[in-house]
N, C-alpha and C positions, 0 to 999 in steps of 0.2 A: 385766495376768496374774492369773491365779486364785489363790487360797491354795495354798501349796501346790505349785504348779507349780515345775519348774526353769527357772532362770534363764537366758535365750539367751545361747549362744556369742560373743565377739567377739574380733576382730582383735587382735592385742596385738605382732605383728614382721613385717614385710613387707605384700607380696607382694612376694622379689626373685629374677630371674631368672638362671638359671645361662646359660652361654656356649649360645649359640643353634647350631644346626647349619641346613643348608638349609630342611629340614621339621618342625622339631621344636624344643620348648623345655622346660626342669623349671623350674617355679615353687615356690618354698620358702616356705611361712607357718608361722605361730604362732598358737593360737587361746589363751583362759584356760581352758577346758575343751571336755570331749566332745562331738566333734559331727563332721558329714560337710562335709568343703569341696568344692567343686565352680565352674566359672567359665563366663560367658558369654563370646564369644570373636567376634571380626570383624573382617577388615580394615578400615582406618583410613577408605579410601573406599568402604566399600560397608558400612557397618552394615547390612542389609538382610541380608545372608549371616551373620549370626549362628549361628552352633552354641553348643552347652552339651557340657563335658566330661564323663567318668566323674567319679564321687565317690570322693575318699579319705577314710577314717575319723582321726581325730586325737583320739590316745590317750592316758592317764595314762603309759603305759609309754616313749612319745616325749615327751614333755611336749609334749603335745599340737598338736606339729609334724610336717610333712609335707611331701615332694614331689608335686605335681603336674605328672603328662607331659601336654603334647598332642602330636600327632604327627596326619601329614597336610595339613600346612601348606604355602603356597607359598613360593620361595624370594625372599627381597628383599623381604616385604613388613613393614607396619610394620602392628602387631594392636591391637588396644584391648579392655581385659577386665575384667569384673564381677568381684566374688568373692562368692558367696553360702555360707552357713555355716547347715548342714541346711537347706538352700532357701529362705534368707532371705537379700536382699541382704544384703552387710557393711554396705555405707555407701551408700543410693541412687543419692547424687549423685556418687561418687569413682570413676573410670576408670582404670584402670593400662594400661600400655602396654609393649610388647615389637616388637622387629623379628628377621624372622629372616637368616641371611648369603646375601645374592648370589650366583647361581648366576653367578658372573662367570670363571671357569677356561675356557680355549679359547676365550672370546669378546670380553674387554676387561680391559684393565688393572682392577687391585683396588681397591674403594672406599678410598676415604679415611679414616679414623676413628682417635678420640682412645680412648687408657688414661689411666686414672690408675692412680699405683700407693703405696702407704705402709704403715705399718708402726707395731707401738709405740702402743696405743689403752689408757691407763689410766683405768679407770672410778673416781671416790673411792670409797669406802666406809671413813666414818669409824671405826665402829664394830671395823674389822677391820684398816686402813692403820699403818702406823707415825704416834708422836707427831709433831706436826709441820705445816707446812705440807703442806698437798694438795698429792702427786705426781701429779694428773692437770688437765688446765685446757683451756679454748678449745673444748670439746665444742661447743656449738652452733652458735662460729663457723666451725670448718675443716668441719664435717660440711657444713654450708650451703652453705658456699665451694666446694666440693665438686661437690656437685650442683647446683650453679650453672654446673659447666662443661658439664654434659650430656652423661658420659662415656658410649660407647657401651661400655667394659667399665671395672671396678675389678678392680686384683688387691690381695688382701690378703699382705701380706709376713711374716707371722708376728707373735707378741706381741698377737694380732688383742683380746686379753682378758689382762687379767693374774691366775693364781691368786694366792690368798693360803695363809698354812699352814694357814688351816681349810678349804680347800676342796682341797687334793692330799693330804689326808690320808685321803682317803674318795673312791668313785665318785660315791657323791652329794652332796656338798660339790662338786665338781668341776662336776656336772648342773646343783645351783641357781646356780653362777655363772653360769653360760652361758646360764638362762631369766633373772637379773635381766641382765646385760648386753645380751642382745640383744634385748630388751624396751623400750629404752630410748629415748625420743621424738626426740632428736636425731638418733637415727642413720637414721630411718625414710625420708626425704625420699631419703636418699643409696642406701638397701638397693632402692628402688622407680624408682630412674632406670638403666639400661642394664643390662648381665649383669654377675657377680661370681664369681669364683675366689678360693680361698683355700691358703694353705702355712700351716703352724706354725713359732714358734720356741719357747722353751722355757717361757717363760711361759704359754703355750695348749696346753702338750703337759703339763704338770708343772712341779716345783718351778725354781728359778734353776740354770742352768748342767747343766739335768737330762741324762741319757744315756739309754743301752739299759738300765740296770739298774732305773727306774722301775718298780716292780710295778704301777702301773695304767695301763701304758701302753695295752694293748688297751681299754680304758675311756676313754682318752682319744682313741685311734682313733675310737670309736664316736663320740662327741660330736661327733668335728671332721666324720663322715660324718652326724652329724643336723645340724649347722647350717650346713652350706655345699653348696650346689649345684653344686660340681664335676661332671664329667661320668663322673667315675671316682676310684679310690681303690686304688693299688697294682695286684697280680695276685692273680689265683687261688693260686695258689702261694706269693704272698710279700705279706704284708700290709703296708701303710704308707700313710701322705698323701701320695706321691707320685702324676705321672698325667701328661697332654698333652691338649691340644686343639688344634683349629685355630680360626683369627680372620682373615678373608681371607685377607691372604696372609704371615701370621703362624703359626708353630706355637710355643707355650708350653708347657714344661716345667717342671713343679710337682717340686722337690725335696723329699727328709722328710729333714731333719738330724739327726733326735733319734733314731727307732726304734729304730735300727742302729748309733746314736754309742758309739763309746770315747773314756773319760775323756782329753781334752788331758794329763793328764799321766801315762798309762798306759804305764810305760816299754817301749813297743814300735814300735819305729819304722815298723811296717805297719799301728800303729792306725790309724779308719777314721772317717768322721765320715757317711757315706752306704753304704759295706759295698759288695762287690764285685757282689752281685747286683742293687744296684741300679743301678751303675755300666754294669754289662753291659747292662742293659736302657736306659737312657741313650742309648747310644755306638748299639745298635741303632738307637734311636728316631732319633736325629739321622741316623743313616745312611738309614734310609725317609723323612725328609724332605723333600719339594722346596720348601719355605716360602723365600721371597726372605730373611725374618727369623726368624730363631730363640732367642728370650727363654728365657733359663733360668733360672732364679727359688728362690735358697735363703732361709733365715732368717738365716743369715751370712754376713758378705762373701767373695767367693771369689778376689779378685785383690789385697789389697793386704798390705801387708808388715811391717806394725807385729806385735809378738808380745802378740799378744792370744788367749784360748783360746777364745773363739767365731769365729775368724778360721779358715780352710780354711788357712793355714799351716801351724799346728800338725799338720797331718796331710799331713804333704809328700810322702812317697810316691802317696798316693791322689791329692792335685792334681797332680804331675807326669804320673801317669797321663794322666787324661785330657787335658791341653793337649798331651801328646805326641800322643796319638790326633789332637784335632783337626788338630793342623798336619800329620802323617802322612796324617790320613783327609781331607785338604783339605777343611773344612765350611766352606760360608759362609755369612757373614750371622749369625753369633753374639755375642749381647750378653748380658751376667749382669745379675739385677735380685736386688738385697738389700735387708736390712733391719736391724734389733737396736741401732745403736749410737749413735741418737738422736742423729746427726747426718745431714745428707745430702752426698753429694760422689759424683764420678767419678774411678776408676781406670782407669788404661790401663799395659798392658804393652807391650809391644815384641817381636815374634816373628824372629827370622831369616828370610826368607825367606816371609814369610805379614803378612797382615792383623794391626795390633795387635787386643787383645782388651779389652774398655770391662767395668765393674760399675758399675753406676748403682745406688746406694746412694739409700733413702728411708727417713726415719727424723727425728725420732717426729710421730705424729698430735696428741696429748694428753697422753704422760708428759713426764716429766721432762726438762728440758735442763739445759746447758752451756756455757759456753766454755773453751777451753784455745787461747791463739792459736798454741801451738808445732804446733796440729794444721795449720794454713793454707798450710804449705809443706813437704810431704815426697814421695820418691822414687814415682815411677808415679802422682802425684795431678797431673789436669788442673786446671792453674792455676784461681784463681777460683771454683773448682764447691763449695767448704765450706760450708754454711749452717750453723750450730751460732746457740743461743741461743734459737732461737726454735721453736713449731710450723709442720711443712710437709710437702707432699707433692710426688710426682713428676708431671711430665703428658707424656705419649709421644704425640706425633701424625706419625701414617704418612700420607705422601701424596707423588704427581705420579705420574707415570705409570709403566711398568713401567721402562722406561731411567734413569731421573730419581728412582727411588722412593727415597725418606730418612726418617729418625726424627727429627723436631724435638723435643727434651729439655727440657723445662724443670723449674725448680723453685720451688715457689708457695707463700708462706707463707698463714697463715690468714685473713688480710682478704684474700687475692687479688692479693698483689705478687708479681710476678715476679721471683724473685730471680737467676738468669741464664739462660743460653738453648746448648743445643750442637745441632750437626747433626750427624750420621752419614747418610752417603751410601749407596745399595747397592753403588757402585762400590770406596770405603772397605772395606765389609766381605767383600769380593771375594777370596778366592785368586789373584796372580796366574797368569798362562798360562804352564804348560809349553812350554820350549822344544821346537821341530819337532826330531825327531832323525828318524836313517836314511841310506839310498842311494840315490842316482836309480836 
């Protein structure tokens, strides 16, 4: 390189695919300096059909990150691609991949696929952590174990990083935390595998137990949009980190439990965790869904009954309203996903005249763990499903023909041991048939 010449940009994070459609995908990436990113891409079984994308500028105002959209792809095809920064191959021998969704509708059964879910990823930072034993651990181990599962989709269920006091006191501090955490080498193999989408909870939104009063929530939302390849965030008239997308025969509904949240101690029985406009959106989206399974993801637990501030239990009117809607509207296939509580478990509530509702909680990935034996036997808990005292993630396998479609749920610890397995069939998640009435 000539003296005085600018150093070439290098990749520091990604590339990471968002949930693909039948004919397109968004690829997120981050470099270390100003550059223009492009990709050369081709069907895995036809390298001679290589094409090149348009370029996107990676600029300082976006922390040299960006999302590169590819469109005009073929359904159900595995693609390979190389990344270029300023026209130069980022790593000549490095080939990445993604797959478009198959066009199975009206033609055949939905494809089988696997989904990973987890929450609470704490990256140690001794200069700003509390004194004592580091709170985070097992980073290299658990993320390698997750990548080795070769998931088709990974859902990040909140607290995907932890803002410290020095971070959430300014937008600049929050942005710095994101940049440092996202560039960790141990994350990259998982980010480069399958597709990804995310919700947030308090620690990647603002301070601990933060609510709608957080003064930098708009900037927090901008960072959520900057660092995750979700297909959308909120509505034009309603900002937020919520959204939805389809993956084969599953519709995923991502909820925002912070932007509109009242404090759980607010002396008002009508206090909300999500807010009426977001709940109205969710109801309409559920009614519009024809998917066999409908996953509703929230940073905090949705169904459990213990008195904790991060539980929806403290927002009884809002929770009862949605549960009543699900029953009266006869919505099939609903399963809740949640994080936050630093243990994993499966909660089930019975409903007269309707199928039981389940909430699969997945936590923690790398944040602190604890053991409280009194939590292993509680009302509404599926026996034998509590995993505590070790880092873990959830593995969901959607498989079988339309008539026998099922979700096989597993909790797996950081070294790959299956802690438990539980199966829910499509029939078990269907409303009972209404009796035939009328006269002859």
